[in-house]
C-alpha positions in Angstrom: 4.0 128.2 111.3 7.0 127.3 111.2 9.7 129.8 109.3 10.9 128.8 105.8 14.6 127.5 105.9 17.2 130.0 104.5 19.6 128.9 101.7 23.8 128.6 103.2 26.9 128.9 100.7 29.0 125.8 100.5 31.8 125.8 98.4 31.4 122.5 96.9 29.8 119.1 97.3 31.3 116.1 99.3 33.4 113.4 97.4 32.4 110.6 100.1 29.2 111.0 101.2 28.9 107.7 102.8 30.4 106.3 106.1 30.1 103.1 107.5 31.3 101.8 111.2 33.2 98.4 111.2 32.4 95.2 113.0 28.8 95.8 112.6 25.8 93.9 111.4 24.4 96.2 108.3 21.1 94.6 109.3 21.3 96.3 112.9 23.3 99.7 111.6 21.3 102.8 112.4 22.0 106.2 110.4 22.6 109.6 111.0 21.9 112.2 108.0 24.4 114.6 107.9 23.3 117.6 105.8 25.7 119.2 103.3 25.8 122.7 105.1 27.0 120.8 108.5 29.4 119.7 107.2 30.7 122.7 105.7 30.3 124.3 108.9 32.7 121.4 110.6 35.2 121.5 107.2 35.7 125.6 107.8 35.9 125.8 111.3 37.4 122.4 112.7 39.3 121.5 109.3 40.6 124.4 108.3 40.7 126.5 111.9 38.9 129.4 110.8 37.7 132.0 113.1 33.7 131.8 113.2 33.0 135.1 112.0 35.1 134.4 108.5 33.2 130.8 108.7 29.6 132.9 108.7 30.7 135.1 105.8 31.9 132.4 103.7 28.7 130.6 104.4 26.6 133.7 104.3 24.7 133.2 107.2 24.5 135.5 110.7 26.9 134.0 113.3 24.1 132.7 115.9 23.0 130.5 112.3 26.8 129.5 112.0 26.9 128.3 115.6 23.7 126.6 115.2 25.0 124.5 111.6 27.8 124.1 113.3 26.7 122.8 117.2 24.3 120.2 115.1 27.4 119.1 112.8 29.3 118.4 115.2 26.5 116.5 117.0 25.7 114.2 114.4 29.2 113.0 113.8 30.0 112.6 118.0 26.7 110.4 117.6 28.2 108.2 114.9 31.3 107.7 116.5 30.6 107.2 119.9 27.3 104.9 119.1 28.4 103.1 115.7 25.9 104.7 113.7 26.5 104.9 109.8 26.9 108.3 108.1 25.0 109.8 105.2 25.7 113.1 104.0 22.7 114.4 101.8 20.0 117.1 101.7 19.7 120.6 103.3 19.0 123.9 102.2 22.2 125.5 100.3 23.9 127.4 97.1 26.8 125.9 95.8 30.1 128.3 94.9 29.2 128.6 91.2 26.0 130.0 92.5 23.5 126.7 92.1 20.9 126.9 94.4 19.9 123.4 95.6 16.7 125.0 96.1 15.9 126.5 93.1 17.1 123.7 91.3 18.8 126.0 89.0 22.0 128.5 88.9 21.3 131.6 89.9 21.3 134.2 86.8 24.1 136.7 86.5 25.1 138.5 90.1 21.8 137.8 91.5 21.8 137.0 94.6 19.9 134.0 96.1 16.1 134.2 97.3 16.7 132.4 100.2 19.7 133.9 101.6 19.4 134.7 105.5 18.2 138.5 106.1 20.0 138.2 109.1 23.3 138.3 107.5 22.7 140.5 104.6 21.9 142.7 106.8 25.3 142.2 108.5 26.7 142.7 105.9 25.3 145.9 104.7 25.6 147.5 108.1 29.8 146.8 107.2 30.0 147.7 104.6 28.5 151.0 105.0 30.3 152.2 107.9 33.2 151.6 105.8 35.5 154.6 105.3 34.3 157.3 102.4 37.7 157.2 100.6 38.5 155.0 97.2 39.7 151.5 98.3 41.8 150.1 95.5 42.4 146.3 95.2 45.0 144.3 93.2 42.7 142.0 90.6 42.8 139.5 88.4 40.0 140.6 86.5 37.6 143.3 86.0 34.9 142.1 88.0 33.8 141.9 92.0 33.6 138.0 91.7 37.4 138.3 90.6 40.5 137.2 92.9 42.9 139.0 94.0 46.2 139.2 92.7 49.3 139.0 94.8 51.3 140.9 92.6 51.5 144.7 93.0 53.0 146.0 90.8 52.1 144.0 87.9 48.4 143.2 88.5 46.0 142.5 85.7 44.0 145.7 87.0 43.1 147.6 90.2 39.4 147.6 91.2 38.2 150.5 92.3 35.1 150.3 95.3 33.3 153.6 96.3 32.1 153.2 99.6 29.1 155.3 99.4 27.7 153.6 96.5 29.3 150.3 96.7 30.0 150.6 93.0 32.8 149.0 91.8 35.2 150.7 88.8 38.0 149.3 86.9 41.5 151.0 86.4 44.0 148.9 83.8 47.1 148.8 85.2 49.7 149.2 82.8 52.5 148.3 85.1 52.8 144.8 83.8 53.9 145.7 80.7 56.8 147.7 81.6 60.3 146.6 82.2 61.1 148.6 84.9 59.1 150.4 87.4 56.1 148.4 87.5 54.9 149.0 91.1 56.1 153.0 91.0 54.3 154.0 88.1 51.1 151.6 89.2 50.9 153.8 93.0 51.5 157.0 91.4 48.3 156.2 89.1 46.2 155.3 92.4 46.9 158.7 93.8 46.7 160.4 90.6 43.1 158.8 90.8 42.5 159.4 94.7 43.0 156.2 96.0 43.2 156.4 100.0 43.2 153.1 100.6 45.2 150.0 99.1 44.5 146.2 99.9 47.6 144.3 98.5 49.4 141.1 98.8 52.4 142.6 98.5 54.2 145.9 98.4 57.8 146.9 97.2 60.0 149.9 98.6 59.4 152.4 95.9 55.9 151.8 96.1 55.0 151.8 99.6 57.2 155.2 99.4 55.0 157.4 97.0 51.8 155.6 98.6 52.2 156.3 102.0 53.9 159.8 101.1 50.5 160.5 99.9 48.8 159.5 102.8 47.1 156.3 101.3 46.8 153.5 103.9 47.4 150.0 102.7 46.5 146.5 104.3 47.4 143.4 103.4 45.3 141.1 101.8 46.0 137.2 100.5 45.6 136.2 97.5 42.8 133.4 96.2 39.7 135.4 97.8 37.6 137.5 95.1 37.9 141.1 95.3 34.2 141.3 97.0 35.7 139.3 99.9 38.7 141.1 100.6 36.4 144.4 100.4 34.1 143.0 103.2 37.2 141.8 105.1 38.3 145.1 104.8 35.0 146.8 106.2 35.1 144.3 109.1 37.7 145.3 110.0 39.2 142.0 109.8 42.8 143.1 107.5 45.8 143.6 108.8 47.6 147.7 108.0 50.4 147.4 106.5 53.0 149.7 108.1 56.2 148.7 106.0 56.9 147.2 102.4 56.9 143.5 102.9 58.8 142.5 99.1 61.9 141.6 99.0 65.0 142.6 96.7 64.9 139.7 94.9 61.3 139.9 94.0 60.7 143.6 93.3 61.1 144.4 89.7 60.1 148.2 90.6 
């Protein structure tokens, strides 16, 4: 018996869903059906230039599954271009970025995961998270949820999401630095040290805050804004973040 297909995470549906070759009679044109998740795989790897590991995490599939989806998508596009076939983008097994599952024809409630997610992906993810260092991890955040976006400002971020590796739980630490005229970054650094934070994931850290954190033995890693806090944690757990060994905030930017 065939195994039931699993869902793949897709950022959004394509705006254009049909491509026709010119110079060929419409009656004789053959069609190629490109699944939505196949287009997403091509978009991530070939258009954005991401590494396969990053693409697999983004689509919430195992690396071998992503490679297979990518190969199938590329082959269909090549077939259409070389042999003059029409491309229709439709169908597939996927969940949209907003949590809407095509398989279930509804949104997933709350933070519940889609029951059709690939077990191999969840195993890879859980193993990576369980192997992360045991110290508390702080992430500059724009909100108070794991799905909140990373805030590029250290001293004046909205809050810090604190992650506990042993349990996988999150807590929120309000950042009062954003209302201070001066010393925002330094004050935030002292607060993280007092809370027992051992790892900081941030976009930019000024000289004064860097000194306080490094003096306390806090390890710092650079994370780009625009991704979610939980995605930043996964990248840290997978060893994908670059260590921050020196301040990377210039004097014009620094308001500490």
